[in-house]
Structures are given as C-alpha cells and as structure tokens.
N, C-alpha and C positions, 0 to 999 in steps of 0.2 A: 363265790365260793364253790359253786357247782363246777365251774370250768377248771378251777385249781384241783379239785378232787379227781375229776376225770383225767386231767393231765398227769397227775402224780400216780394214780393207780394204773392207768394205761401204760405209762412209762415204766413203772415197776414190773408189770407183766412182761413187757417187751424186753426189759433189761435182763430179767431172769432167763428168758428164752435165749437171748444172745450169750449170756454166761454159760448156759448149758451147752450151746453149740461150741463155744470157744474152749471150755475146760474139758469137755468129754470127747471132743472130736467126732461126735455123732453127725451123720449127714443131715442136712436140713429137713429132708423128708421124714426122718425118724423123729426129729424134734417136733415137727408139726403134728405128727400122730400122737406123740407123747402129750403135748399140750391140749389137743382135742380130747384125748382120753382123760386127762386130769380135770378138764372142764366138765366132762360127763360124770365123773366120779363126784366132784364137788356138787354138781347139780343133784345127783341122786341122794347125797347126804344132806341136802337143803342148805348148802353153804354159798352157792353161786348167786341165787336170787337176791339175798341181802347185799351182796357185793354190787350187783347191778343197780339196786335201789340207791346205794351209797354213791357209786361212781358214774352212773349213767353210761354215756358213750365210752368212757374209759374202760369199762368192763364189757361192753357189748361189741366193740370192734375187734379186739384181739382173738386169737384162735380158741382159747378155752370157751368162748361164748358159742362157738359152733357145736361143741360137745354138749353144752347146756341146752341149746335149741333142739338137738337130737333127742335128748332125754325127755325134755318137756313135751315134745310132740308124741313120743312113745307113750308117756304117762297119760296124756290127754286122750289119745286114740284108743288105748287099752280100756279106758273108762267107758268109752262109747261103743267100741267094736269088739271088745274081748281080746283074745289072743292074736287076732289078725292085726290089731293095732301095733303089735310088736314089730311087724314088718312094714306097715304103712305109715306109722306116726312120724318117724324120723324123716322119711322122704317128703311127707306133706309139709312138715314144719320148715324144712330147709330148701324146698324146691325153688323158690324164687331166688335165693342167694346163689345157689349152684347154677341155675339157668343164666343168671346175669353174669356170673364169672365166665361161663363158657362163651356167651355171646360177646362180651367185651374182649375176651382173649382172642376170639376169632377176628373181631374187627381190628384189634391192634396188630395181629399178624398180617392181615390184608393191607392195611394202610401204612404200616411202619416197617414193612419188609425191605431190607436194604437191597434186595435183588431186583426190586421193581424200578 
C-alpha cells in the first residue's frame, strides 16, 4: 500500500506541475520556483509533513519537498541559533542535496559531452 500511495501522490504532484507548464506557458524555471515556494508555504502551514508521512518518497522526491526542507532547516536553526538560523538553516538542511546535484551534473557534463 505504501508503494501505491507514493506512486499516486508523487504522480499527482508531477502531473499538476506538467499541467501548469502546459496550460500557463510559464517557462520551466518559473514552474520550479513556484513549486518550491508552494512546498515552503505548505510546510510553514504544517501541511507538508503529514503528506510526507502519508506518501513517503512520493512526497519527498518532487520539488515541493525542497521548499519543505528549507523551511524545516530554518525553523530548527532559529530554535538553536536565533535569527542567524534564518540564513543558515536552509543552507544546512539542503546542502547535501545541492552538493550532490552539482557534482553529478559536472560528472554528466564531463562523461557525456558529445564533443569528447
């Protein structure tokens, strides 16, 4: 049942993003920022954590989860470090994912460059 919920909810999130791109003619970058922002807002309102509990990877893989991670890092760091956590929390919480994306992007560019 967990796999089915992850598939359905993750698929719905991705379908909504695709519909927004197709129907609004927004560029992909704007849609990405929109969904990260919506995830951050949902996290701030306490709505995204229950979705993750329900759907597991179906809610943690799509873009709104990045916004959720940013907000959770900020909330946690502000509890420990005060206002400086507003600047450091999101970076701390998402640094591994961002570093991995940069590293694998670089490796893909080096090894799969058609000019090589």
